[in-house]
N, C-alpha and C positions, 0 to 999 in steps of 0.2 A: 447277764446281758442287760436286764432292765436297769440295774444299778449303774452300769457303764453309761447307758443312754441318759440317765438322770444327771450323772456327773458331767457328761459332755454338754448337756443343756445348761447346767449351772455355769460351766466355764464360758459358754457362748454368751450367756446373759451378762456375765461379769465383764467380758471383753467387748460387749456392745455389738456382737455379731448377730444377735437375734433381738428385734425391737421389743421393749417391755410393753406390756399391755396394762394401762392404768385404769383406775376405777372409772374415770370419765369416758374412756374409750368403749367400755362395755355397757355403760348406762344409757338407756334402761333396757333391761332384759325381761321385765315383768311389770304388772300393774303397780301403780304408786298410790299410796294412801295419803290423802290430804286431811289432816285433823282440823276440826273447827270446834271451839269451845262454847258454841251457842246453838240454839235450836234451828231447825230448818225454817225457811221463810223470811228471816230477817235480812237486813241490809248486808251484813257480812257473809251470810249464806249465799245470797245472790252473787256477790263478787267471787266467792269461792267456787261456785259452780261455773261461772263464766270463765275463770282462769283455768279450772280443771278441764273443761271441754276444749278450750283453745290450745292449751299446752299438750293435752293428750293427742289431739289431731296432729300437732306439729312433731312430736317425738315418736308417734306410732305405738303408744301404749295407753291403756286406760288410766286416767287419774280419777280416783274415786273419793268423793267428799265423805268423810266419816264424822258426823256430828256427835260430839261428846260434851254436852252442856253441863254446867255446874261449877260452883266455886269461882264465879267470875271469870271463867275460862281456864282456871288453873288445873282442872282435871285433864284437859287436853294437853296442856303444857307439860304436866308431869309425864303423860304417856310419851310425849315427844322426847324428853330428855333421857328417858329410859330405853328408847329404841336404838337399834344399831345405826351407826352413821354410814349407811350404804346407799342413801339416796332414795329409798323406797318408803320412808315415812317422813312427811313434811307437815308443817303447821301453818295455817293462816293466822298470823299474829295481829291483834288489834292494838290500837294505841292505849286501850285499857290495861294492857300489859304494863305500861309505864306508870299509870296512876295506881294500879294495884301494888306495884313494887314500892312506890312511895308511901302508900298508906298502911301496908302490912308490917306488923312488928317482926314477923318472921315468915319465911316461905320455905317449902320443901325443896327448893332449887335456887340456884343463883340466877337472877333475872337477866344477867348479861353473859356470864361465862359459860353457862350450860346450854347455850344456843349458838348455832352458826347462822349468822344473819345473811340470808341469800340476797334479797332485794325487796324494796318497797314495791307496792303495786299501784296504790292510789293514795292521794292525800286530799283532805277536804277540811274546811274550817267548821267550827261550831257556829250555829246561827242563834241569834237572840230575836225572838219573834213575839208579836203581840196579836190580839184579836183584831179583825178588820175595823171594828168600830171603837178601838181603844183610844182614850184621850192622849195616850203617849204617842207623840208624832215622830220622834227620832231618838237615837241613843243620847244625844245631848239633852233632849227634853227629859228623858228618864233620869239622867244624872241630876239635872236641876231640881226636879220634883223630889228625888230621894234626899238631896241636901236640905231641902226645905222641911221634909217630914221623914226623918230617919226611921227605918224599920216599918214604915207604912206599906211599902211596896214589896211584892213577893216575886220570887222566880223559882222555877222548877228544875230538877235534874232527875236522872234515873237512879239516884242513890247517893248516899254519903260516901265521899271519897272517889267518886267517879270523875272522869275527865271533865264532864259538864259542870259538876259541883266545884271542882278545884279551879277550872278556868274562869268561871263566873266570879268566884271569890277573889281571884287574881285581878280581874278587870275592875270589880267594884272597889277593891282595896287600893288600886292605883288612882281611882277617882276620889278616894276618901269618902265613900258613902256606905251606909248600911242598908242593905236590901235583904229581906228575910228569905232564907232558903227553905223550900218545901220539897223534900225528897219523895220520889215515887219509886215503884218497883217496875218501871217500864210500862208497856201497854199503852192504852189510849187515855189513861187517867189525866196526864198533864193537858192534853188537847181538850178533853171534856171540860176541865176546870177553867182553862183559858177562855174558851168560847162562852162559858156560863158567867164569866166576869168574876170568878172567885180566885183567879190567879192573874197576875199582871204580865209576867214575862215567862216564856217557855224557852229553855236553853237545851238544844239538842244538836245532833250531827246534821250536816247538810244532806247526807244521804236520806235521812228520814224527812227532813224539812222540804226538800226539793219538790216532792209531789204535792205537798200542802200549799206551797207557794204557787205552783202551776194551777191548782184548783181554786186559788184565792181564798183558801180557808184561814190563812194567817197572813200577817204582814211583817216582813223582816225589817228590823231597825239597825242591825249590825252583824258583822261576822268577825271571827277571831283570826282572819288571815293577815298577811303582811299589808303594810300601807298600800292603798289603791283599791282595796276591796276584793270581793269574790270575782274571779275571772269568768265564772260560770253564770252567776245570777246578777252581777252588777250591783251588789249590795255594799254600802260603805263599811269600811273596817274600823273597829275600835281603835286600832293602831294609828288611824289618821288623826285622832285626838290624843291618844295615849300610846306613844310609840313603843313602849316596852311590852305591851300586851299583844303578843303574837303566839297563837297556839294552833297547830294543825293536827287534826286526827289523821290516822293513817291505817292502812292495812298492808301487810307484807308477808313474805314467805320466809320461814326459818326451818333449819334442819338441826339434828342433834349436833352437839359440839364436837363429837368425834368424827364428823364428816370430813374427808380429806379436802384440803383447800382447792385442789384442782377440780374436784367434783362440784364444790360450791360455785366455782367460777363457771363451770359448764352449765349448771342450772341457772345461774345468773344470765348467761348468754341466751338461753332459751326463753327465759321470762322477758328479757328485753325485746326479743323478736316478737313474742306474743303481744306485748304492749304497743308495738309499732303497727299492729294490724288495725286498719281503719275501723272495722266493725267493733273491735274491742275498745278502742279509744272512744268511739261515740257512745257505746253502752255505758262506760264508766262516767262520761260527762253527763249522760242523762240521769245518772244516779246521784248527781250533785258533786262529783269529785273531779280530780284532774289525774290522768294517767301519769305515773311518776316512778320510773325505774331508778334504781340507785346501785352503786357498788356495795359490796358487802360491808366495807369499812364505813361508808357513808350511812348505811342503815344502822349499824351499831352505834355510831356517833350520835345519830338522831335520838335513839332510845336512851342513851346515857344522859344526853342533854335534857330530855323531857323529864327523866326521873329527878335530876338535880333541881330543875325549875319547879316541879310540883312539890318536892320536899320543902323547898323554901316557902311556898304558899302555905303548906301545912304548918310549918313552924311559925310563920308570921301571923297567921290567923288562929293559932293555938287549937288546931283541929286534932281531936283525939285519934290516935292510931288504933287500928283494929287488931 
């Protein structure tokens, strides 16, 4: 009897008499894990928890941030690509994913094909800042001084091969100047050195820099946004003088590559709705970014473009791969 019922159900599905239930229709039925490759408390962690809370409230299931720091975020990415594509394991992907893919000789995953690109969340430029009392008055002034005295002036990043390092080399390369790179391992080291006068320029994300600007602890001379400058802080863009230098950092949501396209689209729809909430918009703006949802294909295209651009910088500047 049971076999006959199964046969009748199969025939009904085949004939379209019973509606098929897709992955997106059943999602979500349990809590979702949002992996993050960095420690709690940082800028990406703040964004992850904001999105997790708002998305969870919307879909009626808890979205739990799971911090898995290490290897520049690659530990979390490896966990994602090995997870089932059922919509219950996601990853908050930083733009460092692109710089890491450009800098590494090899990776244990394909940085494009092994992820399903759901949507970007926020985009924000990198900021070039100086101490409040610095004799460097503007980006044009920095370039003029650097041309007069090559390698005298210094800039910081949070490590060799990071987006900050590569974007700065891109910018200074377009201006045909030599500014000495001083890499740090994150933390407060760059700011301490900047304020002590032992570092000339600090290059970091706007998410970190926004609060420093608000407290007037640093002074911004340029951002890496498109011509017209930062829409959030009103800082002039490097691209106003050197149109080719445009680089935006980003944070987005990715799923395992095996995730069905209709489920990726369903998650994209929910994230778009979250980013349309006024409280979420204002919080992301306060963190120095711009709320910026995208289609899955737009997100993938952005990552591919960033990897190509940064690989060119590495080749042009003869930076050794890791």
